[in-house]
N, C-alpha and C positions, 0 to 999 in steps of 0.2 A: 109620335114621331111622323114627319114626313113620308111620302111612298117612297122617295128613292133612297131612304135610310133604312126603311123597312126592306128593300130589295138588295141593300148592302149587306144588311143581316141575315137575309136568306142564303146570300152567296157565301157568307163565311160559314154559316151553319152545315151547308152542303158540302163546302171544300172541306172542313173538319170531318164531317161525317164520314165521306168518301175517303178520306186519308188512310184510314184503317184497311179499306180493299186495297188500294193502291200500294201499300206497304206489302201486303201479302203477295200482289202480282211481282213487285220487285224483288222480293226475298226469293222467287222461283229461279232468278238468274243472278243474283248478286248476294253474297254472304252477309250477315246483318252488320257486322262492324265496318265492313267496307262501305256499305249502303249510306251508313251513318256519315263517314267521311265524306263521300260524293255529295250527300245533301247538303251538309253545312259548308262545303268548299263552294257551292254554286250559291248559297245564300249569302256567303259574305263575298266573293268575287262576281262581278267587279263592282258591285254595289258600294263597299266599303270605300271607293275612291271618289263618289257622288254624295253619299250620305254623311253629314257632319258627325263627328264623335259626340255623344251625349255628354254633357257637362257633370260627369260623374268620376270619382276616382277609380283607378284602374281595378282595384280590388272588388269593386262593386261588378264591373263588367266581366272580371275573371271567374268570381263566384257565380254571377248569373249564367255564363258559359258552362261552367263546370257542373250545375246542378240542372237548370231546366232544359239544356241542350245536350250536354254529354251524358249525363246519370240517365236522365229520362229516357234517352233513345237507346242507350247501351242496353238498358233493361228491357225496353218495350220491344225493339228490334229482335233482341236475343229471343224473347218470350214468345213473339209470333213465329220465329224459326224453328222453335221447339215444340210448338202444338197449341199455342193459344189461338182460338178462333178471333177473326178480325172483330165481329160483333161484339164478343163476349170482352175483347180488348178495350173497345171503346166505352163500354160501360163500367167495368171495373177501373179503369184509369180514372174515372170521375172520383173515385174515393180520395182523390187529392183535394178536395174541398175539405173533408173531415180532417186529414192531416194537416192542412194547412191552418185549421182552427188550434188544432193541439199545439202545433208547434208556435203558433203566436201567442198562446197562453203560456208556454214555458220559457220560451225567450224574450217576448216583448211584455209579459205581463198583462195581456189582453184577457178579458173575462170570457169564461165558457158560460152560455147561457143554457136555459132549461131544453129550449128547441134545439140547439146544438147536439145536446146530450141524447135527447130522444131520436133525433135524427140519425146520429151515429149508431145508436142501439138498432133502429130499425134497418138501416143499410147492413150493418154487420150480420143481421139475422138473414138479409137477402145473399148476402156474398157466402155465408156458412150453406144455403141451400144451392147455390150455383156450384160451391165445391161439391158437396154431397151427391148432385146430380151427374156430376163429371164422368165422362166415360173417356179412358185413356185413348181412344181412338179418335176422340173430337177435341179433348182439352186434356193436356198433360197438368199436372201438379206444378212441376216445376215452372211452366209458363205462367199458372196462375200467379205463383208468388212471385215471379220476376215482375209481372204486371203491376203487382202491389208496391214493388219497390221502385218502379217507374213513377206510379204516383206518388211516392215518399219524394222522391228527387224532383217532380213537379213542383209540389207543396214546396220545398227548401227553396227552388226559384222564387216562387211568389213570396217568400219572406223576404229574400234579397232585394226584390223589386219594391217591396213595402219601404224597407229601410232607406230606400233611395230617395223617397219623397213623393208628394203628390203631383209635382209637375214633370214627373219623369217622361222624357221622350221615348217612347216604347219602340217606334220604329228604328232610331238609333242605337238603342241597346240591343234589340233583336239582330241588327246587322253586326254591329260591332262584337257582340259576344258571339257571334257564329265564327268569329276568328279563332277562338279558343278550341273547340271539338275536333277540328280535322287532325292535326297531329296526334292528339292522344288516340283517336278511332283508328288512325294508320298503324300505331304502335302496337295498339291491341289486336288490330287483324293480322298484322304480320306475325306475332307470337301465336295468337289463338286459332287463326285461321289457315296460317301459312301463306308464304308468298307464291307457291303453286297455283293454289286457289285463286288467290287474288288476280295473278295475271290472267289464268284461264278464264275467270269471270270477266275481266276487261276484254280480253280478245274475242270472248263469244258473245258479248252483249248484243241484244238484238234492238230494234226500234221500240219495242215495249218496255225493255228496261230502262232505255235512255227516256222515256216518256215519264216513266214512274219517277226516275230521279228528278226531272224537271218538274212534274206536278208536286213532289214532296218539298223542293226548294222553293219554287216561285210561287205556286198558288197556295200551298197548305200553310207554308210559313210567311211569306212576304205579303202576298195579297191579303191573306187571313188577318195576319196581324196589324197591316196598315188600315183595313177597313175598320176592324175591331176597335184599334187605338182612336179612330177618328169617332165611332160612334160612342165611345166611353167619354171623348171630351166635349161633344156635344149634347148628350143626353145624361140624366141620372144614372148611376150604376144600378140602381135598384130596378130601373127599366130595361137595361141591357143585358145585365149579368145573368138572369133568369133564362134567357134564350139561350144560353149553352146547355140548358138541360135537353134541349133538341138533338144535340151533337149524338148522343149515343142511340137515339131512336132511328137516325139516319144511318148509324152505323150497323145496326142490327138488321135494318130493311134492306140495305145495299148489299150486304155480305150474304143474306139469303137468296137474294135476287141474282146477284152477281157469280157468287163463289160457290151457290149452293151448300151454303152451311146449314145445318140440322140441330137444333137444341133440343135437349129433353123437356118435356112439359115442366120438371120441376125446376128447372133452369130458367125457363121463361116466367115461372111464378117469382122465383129468386131475384130477376131482372127487375120485375114490376117492384117488388118490395124495396130493391135498392133506389129504384127511382123515387119512390114514396119518400124514403130518408132522405133524398137530395132535396125533395120539394120541400119537406119539414124544414129542413135545414136553410133554405132561401127564403121560405115565406112564413117561417114559424114565428118570428117577432112580429110581423105585421097582423098575423091572425090573432097572438095572444093580445095585442093592442085592442083590436076589433072586439074580442070578448069581454076585455075589461070596460072597455066603454059601453057596450051594450048591457053589461050588468050594473051600472050606475044607475041610480034612480033620476 
């Protein structure tokens, strides 16, 4: 890739890795469901007036908005509000890669290869260590489970996007899909967080909270997906997709530096094992092919 594309990739990786720190900061002022409503309202408006609707049936746009936008962030924001550390959230959320493989096998008939199974087993072992090493003062079990549900929702959104076809307009899908979550988020916030908390949060929001919403909507969502979509358009997915493995590294480091999050040693080991599982899932097929070619006379 040329230098400008490497720089674009670095911007995306950093923006998505820092995303979890910003979420944590935003949650200090805004309850999670209201934060989701504000985020996707700002993603959709005013961009929806300037970005052409993707040439897709409305059911695809609605399903995408319900899964990758509403479902993922209902669970993720709630998880982080009840005790899921930002760094671990960035790591555990990557289990979406394995959920995507399993759902594609069940619904689309895609095969699950040996390296996928091995990667899943390795990652599950790492997640077990993260769970076992959890201290209720630093990570709640509810937060951990909700983050896994967020990963599952992300994976379901991946399948929706996959069924839409290869020439999908990702920027248009992200913007128009963002029309779906705000009202459900507001309804959930009204009933679960209460109108008094909603109004008090909006009345007392500081420039920090406003900045968090702007970052989540414009930087992490619009800028991130626009640059990522362009990279995937101009370069093979095999070169671009593995770069996302750097996101949880940025997430873990930034949360340790900026939020002073401290993980138990066993959780760091579990995190490294999860990363190993992700690497096996991404590069396993290539490694097996190289081993076969090397074994031939």
